[in-house]
Structures are given as structure tokens and as C-alpha cells.
C-alpha positions, -999 to 999 in steps of 0.1 A, spaced: -834 244 348 -840 208 337 -814 180 339 -799 166 306 -815 134 294 -783 113 301 -780 125 337 -792 102 365 -805 119 395 -794 107 430 -830 103 440 -835 78 412 -804 57 424 -817 57 459 -852 47 447 -837 19 426 -816 6 456 -847 5 478 -867 -13 452 -839 -39 448 -837 -44 486 -875 -50 486 -870 -74 457 -844 -93 477 -867 -94 507 -893 -110 486 -868 -136 474 -852 -144 508 -861 -180 506 -844 -184 472 -813 -165 485 -812 -187 516 -815 -218 495 -785 -207 474 -765 -199 505 -773 -233 520 -764 -250 487 -730 -233 487 -725 -245 522 -734 -281 512 -710 -279 483 -682 -267 505 -689 -296 529 -689 -321 501 -656 -306 488 -640 -310 522 -649 -347 525 -641 -355 489 -606 -340 489 -579 -361 505 -556 -348 533 -523 -335 521 -493 -343 542 -462 -324 529 -427 -335 536 -398 -313 525 -361 -321 523 -335 -295 513 -299 -300 503 -270 -281 488 -242 -294 466 -207 -281 472 -188 -286 440 -151 -293 441 -127 -289 412 -93 -301 405 -84 -265 397 -57 -250 375 -30 -257 400 -34 -295 398 -38 -293 360 -6 -273 357 13 -297 379 1 -326 359 11 -308 327 46 -302 340 49 -339 347 38 -347 311 3 -360 320 -30 -346 306 -55 -352 334 -84 -336 315 -86 -366 292 -93 -389 321 -115 -368 344 -146 -372 323 -167 -348 303 -195 -344 328 -187 -310 342 -219 -294 329 -242 -324 335 -257 -309 367 -254 -272 356 -285 -251 356 -318 -269 361 -305 -303 348 -304 -317 383 -341 -308 388 -350 -330 358 -327 -358 370 -344 -359 404 -378 -364 386 -365 -390 362 -382 -423 359 -351 -443 368 -347 -425 402 -383 -424 412 -389 -461 403 -358 -470 423 -373 -452 453 -408 -467 448 -394 -502 448 -376 -497 481 -391 -514 512 -412 -494 536 -396 -510 566 -361 -519 556 -351 -533 590 -382 -556 591 -377 -585 568 -412 -598 575 -428 -567 560 -422 -568 522 -445 -538 514 -428 -513 491 -434 -476 487 -451 -484 454 -476 -507 473 -482 -479 498 -488 -453 471 -510 -476 451 -533 -482 481 -534 -446 495 -534 -425 463 -568 -437 450 -551 -454 421 -560 -489 433 -597 -479 437 -597 -465 402 -582 -496 386 -593 -526 407 -627 -528 390 -611 -534 356 -596 -568 365 -587 -591 394 -550 -588 386 -552 -551 392 -571 -556 424 -544 -580 438 -514 -562 422 -484 -558 444 -448 -548 439 -431 -565 468 -418 -593 446 -399 -569 424 -362 -565 430 -348 -531 419 -332 -535 385 -350 -568 378 -375 -573 350 -412 -564 357 -443 -579 343 -461 -558 317 -489 -550 342 -465 -540 369 -445 -519 345 -476 -501 332 -489 -493 367 -455 -481 378 -454 -458 348 -488 -444 358 -477 -439 394 -445 -420 383 -466 -398 360 -491 -391 387 -464 -384 413 -446 -359 390 -479 -342 382 -497 -342 416 -473 -351 445 -437 -340 438 -423 -305 436 -386 -301 430 -372 -265 429 -344 -242 438 -352 -221 468 -342 -191 448 -333 -187 411 -296 -179 417 -291 -202 446 -278 -237 448 -301 -249 476 -326 -275 462 -358 -286 479 -377 -318 474 -414 -316 485 -438 -345 485 -474 -342 494 -498 -372 497 -526 -386 517 -502 -408 537 -477 -390 559 -454 -420 560 -452 -421 522 -445 -384 520 -416 -385 545 -400 -417 532 -403 -407 496 -387 -373 501 -358 -387 522 -351 -416 498 -354 -395 467 -327 -372 481 -304 -401 490 -309 -418 456 -301 -385 438 -270 -379 459 -256 -414 452 -262 -411 415 -248 -376 414 -215 -386 430 -214 -418 409 -216 -398 377 -193 -370 388 -164 -393 398 -174 -426 381 -153 -421 350 -123 -409 370 -125 -438 394 -127 -462 365 -95 -447 350 -77 -449 384 -86 -486 386 -74 -492 351 -41 -475 358 -37 -493 391 -41 -527 374 -14 -516 349 9 -506 377 3 -539 395 12 -558 362 43 -538 357 54 -543 393 50 -581 390 70 -580 357 96 -558 373 100 -582 402 105 -612 379 131 -592 359 150 -583 391 152 -620 401 163 -628 365 190 -602 366 203 -615 399 204 -651 385 224 -639 355 249 -619 374 284 -633 367 313 -624 390 348 -624 376 338 -638 342 366 -653 321 379 -629 296 376 -655 270 338 -657 275 328 -620 275 296 -629 256 282 -645 288 276 -611 302 252 -602 273 221 -618 289 228 -599 321 231 -566 303 199 -572 284 181 -581 316 194 -549 333 182 -529 303 147 -544 306 147 -537 343 156 -501 337 128 -497 311 103 -514 334 114 -492 363 108 -460 343 74 -472 331 63 -483 366 74 -450 381 54 -431 354 22 -451 359 24 -449 397 29 -411 394 -1 -408 372 -22 -429 396 -14 -406 425 -22 -375 404 -56 -390 395 -63 -398 431 -56 -363 441 -79 -351 413 -106 -376 426 -104 -361 461 -107 -326 446 -136 -334 423 -158 -354 446 -187 -332 455 -201 -329 490 -239 -333 493 -248 -313 524 -283 -321 537 -298 -290 552 -332 -302 563 -351 -335 565 -389 -340 572 -399 -350 607 -431 -363 622 -457 -351 628 -463 -337 593 -488 -309 590 -519 -315 570 -518 -289 542 -555 -293 535 -576 -262 543 -596 -264 575 -633 -273 575 -643 -239 589 -625 -220 561 -639 -242 533 -674 -240 548 -672 -202 551 -660 -200 515 -689 -222 504 -714 -200 522 -699 -168 508 -699 -182 473 -736 -191 476 -744 -156 488 -725 -139 460 -740 -162 433 -775 -156 449 -771 -118 448 -759 -118 413 -788 -140 402 -813 -117 419 -797 -86 404 -800 -101 369 -836 -111 376 -845 -76 390 -828 -59 360 -848 -82 336 -881 -74 353 -875 -37 351 -866 -38 314 -898 -58 306 
């Protein structure tokens, strides 16, 4: 009984495999060359890629709220605290805080901070350190002498920059957000946020992560309670003015006080009565303003968030770059696979012809 035309016999498969092995044996030099080439490429990749030192800082924000109890108490006293507490309740909701951490304003402020704050003789900033170690300086210095000698130590945070400094700072911020900085929640429903910085310089990675966390915390608290603090200061100034006016009115009332006034001159008591009336009105206003100031201060205490730092990076930082042995083995393996695929295609082509 003969086999169908579309059936491949096991003996044919074995014969083809033997022939392919013989073909490989005849091309061992070519296969070895491809394997060596893969190893060389792996070696080149290892030395071309920069080391990656990763520094991670994690923190959690404990929100505080004035709550319905305080709002109810303020309502009973005839004062609407919602109009003064500010409309920023949802500013940091969701993933907004992740975008704020990566904003240009915050990153630029961190980059312009001094590497050694305690050492006044060393004016190098984190921007200078990143410019030198990220490869950006080597890429740009050939274009002009200004770029080769560019530094950021003369810039004070918030001060105007030169066009060249501002342009390079923008390039650094874009590069950091793309290649070096990773900001994320540790889990989607959690409130723990991690800031990870990886760079070729361990000092930059550590300082950048720490200072980015601090800068974010300061701005977060400032925005959350800034409007409320401003209203407290404004009301406190009003209370101080009323108190000064009330004191003057009290002295005026005492000076106008007439004992045993002559019945024929009853009108002499009118200024005293008017002064007493003004004093009563001022007393009422002053009491209301002071009450409102105290309510707002309680609200400020209840609304001020607590930034709880969970973890900060510490030296020595671990180099995240893959080891030389792993990269070299991957290169050799890639050369072997590519070589076998090439020989298989060549063997198939020869058989068809």
C-alpha cells in the first residue's frame, strides 16, 4: 500500500535533518564568525551604555478635612467657611499630583539647587552635574564655545536666565522626564507615590529624588492651605484695626464721662452717649471678626495635609545596568540563533534549486 502524495515519511525527515547537520558542519567557520560577531556586539553594547544608578523615594499624603462638624458649627455662628477655604480640594485628586511632580517649574527649581548646600565655596548646581554626566554636554559643546563653557551656578532660583541657559534647561527637563524620571503610584488604588531617578551619576540620582520630593511637598502644602492662610491674615489685620479703634473709643468715652451733670445742661451727655454707642458697635464687630479668625485657624489645622516620607534613597546605590556576563551571553546566543537561521535559509534555497 503506497503513501499519499502529501504524506511525509519519517525516514525523509531524518534524512533531511542529517543533511542539514552535514551542511552546518561544512559551514562551521561561518557560524563561528556570526557567534563571535554577536559576542563583539554584546561587548560594544556593554561599554557604550552608561551605568544606571537608581534612587527611589516614596511618600504618602494624609489628607485632613475640616469636616461637616466644623462647617456646621461655623454655620450656626453665621459664618460660611467654605467661601474662604479655597477651591482646591480636587487639585491633587487622581493622577494630577503625578503630573505636578514632573512639571517644569518644580524640576527646574530642583535642578538649580546647589549640590553641596553647606559648602559655600562649591557653587555647582544639580543642573551642572546633569549637564556634565548625562552626555548632553558632549553632544552640544561642539556647536559653540558658549555651550562648552555653559554653567548654571550663577542662576538664582526665580531669577531671569539667559536664552541659552533657558534653552538648555528646557532640553534637560525634557530629557529627564523621558529618560531618567519615573513617578507613579505603587498601586492603582493606593495613595503611596514613588519617585525614581536613574542616571549615570549616583549623587545626582539620590539628590534629585530627595529634593523633588521636598519641593513637591512644600508646593502641595502651600497650595492646599495658602488661600486659607491668606484669608486668616486678612481677617487678623481687620481685627487689629478694630481693636485699635475700639481702644481709642474707650479712652474717648472715659474723657467724655460727666458725673452729676447740671440738669440745665442735659445736652452735654449726648457726646458721651454717642461714644458709648460707637463703642458697643465696635465691640460687636471686633468679637465677630475674632470669632471668625479662630474658626478659620481651626479649619487651617484640620485642612493642613501631612506629607509622610516612607523611604529615602541611601548610598551605595545599585547599578541597574545588566552585568557584563549576561550581556555577553545574550550577544553570543543572538549570534548563534541568527547564524542557524541564516544556514537554514541557505540550505532550503539550495535544495529548491
